N, C-alpha and C positions, 0 to 999 in steps of 0.2 A: 637656439637651444632652449629659451623659455618660454618661446610659441610650442613647439612640440612637448616638452613639458604638460603645457595646459590643454592641449588637449588629450593628450594621455591620463592627466586627471579623469577627465572629464569621459573618457571612453569607461574607469575603471569605477566613476560613481553609484553604476547602480547594485557594485560588489559591495563596497565603503558601506553603502546601503544597509543592506543587506546584512551584511556583518556584523554592523551598529546595533542589528535588530534581535541578535542571536543569543544564547540559541533561544527557536522558538518551540513553544511546547507543540506537541505533535499527536496524536493516535494511533497506533497500526492493525488498521483491520483487517481479518485474513481467514480465508478459511482452513486453511494449513490441515488438506484434507490428503486429495491425489497429486494435486498440483505439487512442482519441486522448487516453483519459479518463487513462492512465497518465500522458503528458509536464503534465499539470497537476497532477498529484500531487504529481509530481518537483518543479515548479515550489512549490508549498506548502512541500513539505519542504525543501526548500532554503531558502526564506525563512524558514520558523519554523528549524531553525540558527541562520540570522545573526540571529535574534532574541535567541539562546541557550536554546532552550528545546527541542532536543533536538538528538544530534549524531548528525552521519547520516557511519557508519562504513564503508557501501559500498553499490553497490547490486547487483542479483543478477539476472539477468534468467533465466528458467525456460522461453522458448520461442523457439528461436535459429533465424534468418535469414540472408541474408550481408551488409543493412545494419542486423543487431539494433545490432553492437558497431559501426561507425563512427559509426549516425547519436547513439545513448546518449552516445558520447564525445564527439562536436561539440555533441550539446544541455548535458552540464555542462560545457563550459569554457564556450558563450555562456552562464548562469548564473552564469560566476565560479569553477567547482569543477573544473577539468579533471584536477586530480589525485584524485581521485575515483578508489576503489579501484570494479572491475566484474571481476564474477566471473558465470558462466553454467553452465547444464546442457549439459555440451556431447552428452547423448545424446535432447536434446531439439529434435532439428534436424528432427522427422518433423511436425509440425504444420502445418496444410493451410490455405488463405490468406496475401494478400497484401498488404502494407501501400499504401497508398497515398499515405503525411508523412512516410516516410526520408528519400527520395531530397531532400527538400525542406528538410530540416535540411542535410543532408550536404554540398549544390548553394548554400544559403545560409549554410553557415557549416563550410568545409574545413578549421578549425584540429580537429586531435584529438591526446591521448593514445598512442589504442588504434587499429588499423584494422583487426581480423580477432579471429574467435574463440582463433583459435591464441594469441597476448596476450594474453588474461586467464586467472586460475584457472578449472578446476573447482567447479563449486558446492558441490562438496562439502570440496576442500583451501579455498577462499574463506571459506565457514563456518565448519568447523572451526577457522579460522585467526584469525579475528576473534574468535568464541569466546573463544578462550582466555588470547588478549590483553587482553580486558575485565577492570579489574579491578570492575567493574559486571554486574551484568545487564543483559542486551539484550533489548527488546524489538524482532521483526520483524512487520511487518506490509507481508503477502504478498497483492498485486492481482491476480495473473493466475493461472494455474495453478500448482496445489500439486505437482507434483514434485521440483522442487529443495529443497525442506524435508523434502521425504518422504525423497530420496537421505540425504538430511545425517542425520535420525532412526534409517534403518537404520544408518549408516555410528557410531554412536553415542548413544544414548539417553542413557546416563549425562550427557554432557557438556551436552545440551542437557536434559534435566532441572538439570541446576546453572549453568547458565551464562545461560539463557532466562527472561525476564520475565513476556514474555506475549506468547501472538499475535494482532493483528488483523488476520484472514483477509476476504477481501471475495469472496464463492463462495455458493454456494445460492440460496435460498428458500423463506421463512418465513411458516407453520411447517413448511410443507412443497414442492417441487415442484423443479422444474428448471430447470438454468442452467447456462450455458456453459459456469464455468470449472471445472468436477465432472462434466459429460456427454460436453464435447467427442471425447473420444477414449481408446481402453483406458487407455492411459497415466495420463491427466489422473481416471479414476473409481476405478482401483487407487490412485491416488497420495492419490485426494479419501475413500478408504475409510481407507487407511493412517492417516493426518492423525484423521480422530474416533475412530478405536479406542483410538488408540497416544501420539495427544501428548499429554506431562507439564504441561503448562502451561495455566493456566485459556485461554483461547481466547474471542472476541468475531469475530463475525461478524456485517458487514453484507451484505445480500439483494440479489436484482434489482431485488426489491419498492420499496425505498428509493432509490434509486441511478437511477431510471427518471421518477422524480416533480422533480428537480432536473435544471439545466442549471447548468455555471459556464464561461467563457469568454467571453462573447460580447460582452462591453465592453473585451478587449485593444487597445490602438491599431495600424494597418495596420502599421509597422514593430516591430514585439513579433515573434521567431518563433515565439510561441508563437501568434499570433494567424496567421502565415502556415501553421503546421504544423494548425491546426484548418480553415484552409480547403482544405487539400490535405486531407483526410480526408471533404471537406463536411459539415463543423460548423461555418461562420462565424459564427452567431449562438448558437455555446457547445456544452458536449457532454452528456450525462447524466453523473452526477455519482459513479457508483460509487466508482472510484478516492479522487478529491480527500476524500470524504466520511467513506473509512475512513483513511484518514492523518490528515485534520484530526484524528478522533478521538484515534486513536492518539498526536496531539500531546499534547493535551490528558492523555490520563492516564485520560478517565473518559468514558464513553456521555452522563453527565448533564449532564459542561460542555459539553459538544455539542448538546446538545438532543436528547438518548433517551431512550425507558425500555425498560427491558429485561426479555427474559425466560429463566430461568433452565433449564440440561437439558443435555441428551447428543443430538447431533447423530449419526442413522446417514444410511450411504450405503448402497444398490445399488451396489455391484461391475461386474453387468452392465448398469443403464440408467446409470447416474450417479443414480436421483434418492435427494431426502435427505427425511428425518423427523427431528422434532423430537418428546423424551421430555419433557416436563419439570418437574421434581428441583431440590429446592430446595438439596441439595448438588452439582449440576455440574459438570463442569470448565466445559462450552460455557455461553454467550450468547448471543445476538439481540437489532437494536436494531430498536425499532419510533421513528417519529417523530414527537417532541411539541409542534411547529410546523407551519406552514405551510410551502411549498416554497419562499418567495422567503425566509426567515427565513436558509435554509442556504446560499440561493444567493448573499446579500448578504454573508454571514459570510466566504466564501472568496473571492467574487469580487474581494474587502476583500484579502487578503491574494495572491492574483497578482499586485491590481495594484500590491503593496509594489516590487515593483522600480523602477517608473516615481516612486517620489516623492521 
């Protein structure tokens, strides 16, 4: 029994170390735009914060339409985080598309702390303020377009190198391909190239080919605002899990603990087409993830977190 207990302790050591360092400060960077998996990812992050896994310092919007700020503020209030700091890339108001679900949040939960892009900090000021004040290194979880973090990097690369621990990025298709967050506009392509070339910390990337295999949110009760948001989007049975899978992996702080294998190397991005490629290198700062389990394994794990609000 003593031998068995010893090996059990060894198996649990990574989890115990992770917990001993909690809560880990994180910032969530989201396009909060047309797709709805961002809302699932934010629910997951807030539930993990309530468990003491992470300390969510703020949410930055990387693509801003008229309803982005008020709907995000209302959703945060519904989730019990009404005082959460919000930032936005105020230059990024030119992305195409229209949200099908922002108004659902605004209509169902009108209480909010801020109602306009004028009420929040621009992304550079937002990031620099939060990073400079944090006593610990901060992980950034970016699941939308890369322009806000690119502007941060351009404004103060030394601050990024000093105060950011890890960048968890939902972007690209691996080992090569074209994906929405990198290719959509000239702004996203140039920003993505800048991140791939110059971001100074380790970067873990979850690609299109991973999230497209997993759906989450389909078992939420009808009175849950997140369920209503999914219905408004046209995803009543759940949405593909690009963003919540990235957020969950970041909360655990380990792709392996989140059920992934990784390939280490360097991502390159064509600034004209937005197509990404990957060069394997043992000492590369980048790594992309490969699923080590069947899709249902990830769905069950993430669905359980989304449902914690009702337990």
